[in-house]
C-alpha positions as CSV (number, residue, x, y, z in Angstrom):
1,M,124.3,95.4,108.4
2,Q,122.2,98.1,108.0
3,T,120.5,100.1,105.5
4,D,117.9,102.7,105.4
5,K,114.3,101.8,105.2
6,S,113.9,104.1,101.7
7,Q,116.4,101.6,99.8
8,I,114.3,99.2,100.6
9,V,111.1,100.8,99.8
10,D,112.6,102.1,96.4
11,L,114.3,99.3,95.8
12,L,110.2,97.2,96.0
13,R,109.4,100.7,93.9
14,T,111.7,100.5,91.4
15,R,110.5,96.1,90.4
16,G,106.9,97.7,90.4
17,D,105.5,96.0,93.5
18,D,104.4,98.7,95.1
19,A,101.9,96.5,97.7
20,A,105.5,95.1,98.9
21,A,106.6,98.8,99.3
22,E,104.2,100.4,101.2
23,R,104.1,96.8,103.6
24,A,107.7,97.7,103.7
25,D,107.3,101.3,105.1
26,R,104.6,100.0,107.1
27,E,106.8,97.3,109.1
28,L,110.2,98.1,108.5
29,P,112.1,101.1,111.2
30,D,113.8,103.7,109.9
31,S,117.0,101.5,109.9
32,V,116.6,98.3,109.0
33,D,119.4,95.5,109.6
34,I,119.1,92.8,106.7
35,H,119.9,90.2,108.9
36,E,117.5,90.7,111.6
37,H,114.8,91.9,109.6
38,G,115.0,88.7,106.9
39,G,112.1,87.2,107.5
40,V,110.0,90.2,106.6
41,L,112.3,90.8,104.1
42,G,112.2,87.6,102.5
43,E,108.1,87.1,102.7
44,L,108.7,91.3,100.5
45,G,110.4,89.2,97.9
46,L,114.1,90.1,98.4
47,D,116.8,87.9,99.5
48,P,118.2,89.3,102.5
49,M,121.8,88.2,101.5
50,T,121.9,89.4,98.4
51,L,121.0,93.0,99.5
52,A,124.0,92.7,102.0
53,G,126.3,91.9,99.4
54,E,125.0,94.7,97.3
55,F,124.8,97.4,99.8
56,A,128.1,96.5,101.4
57,G,129.5,96.4,98.1
58,G,128.5,99.5,97.0
59,G,127.0,98.2,94.1
60,G,124.0,100.4,94.7
61,L,120.2,99.6,93.5
62,G,120.7,98.9,89.8
63,N,122.4,95.2,90.5
64,V,119.5,94.6,93.2
65,A,116.7,95.4,91.1
66,G,118.4,93.2,87.9
67,T,117.7,97.0,85.9
């Protein structure tokens, strides 16, 4: 499943984790494959399976961010 890096960065900023957002912006490509980059996402505190379900289901970042 592909998603824009900006969605990942925005999610991390929404959580108040600016350091992780900056790291994601540096290390992830513009188009992120959630499964291929699952290791990095996990290190950033994101569960790749949860992201895949939320982004695929159109739930938006609010559900992933817990807001």
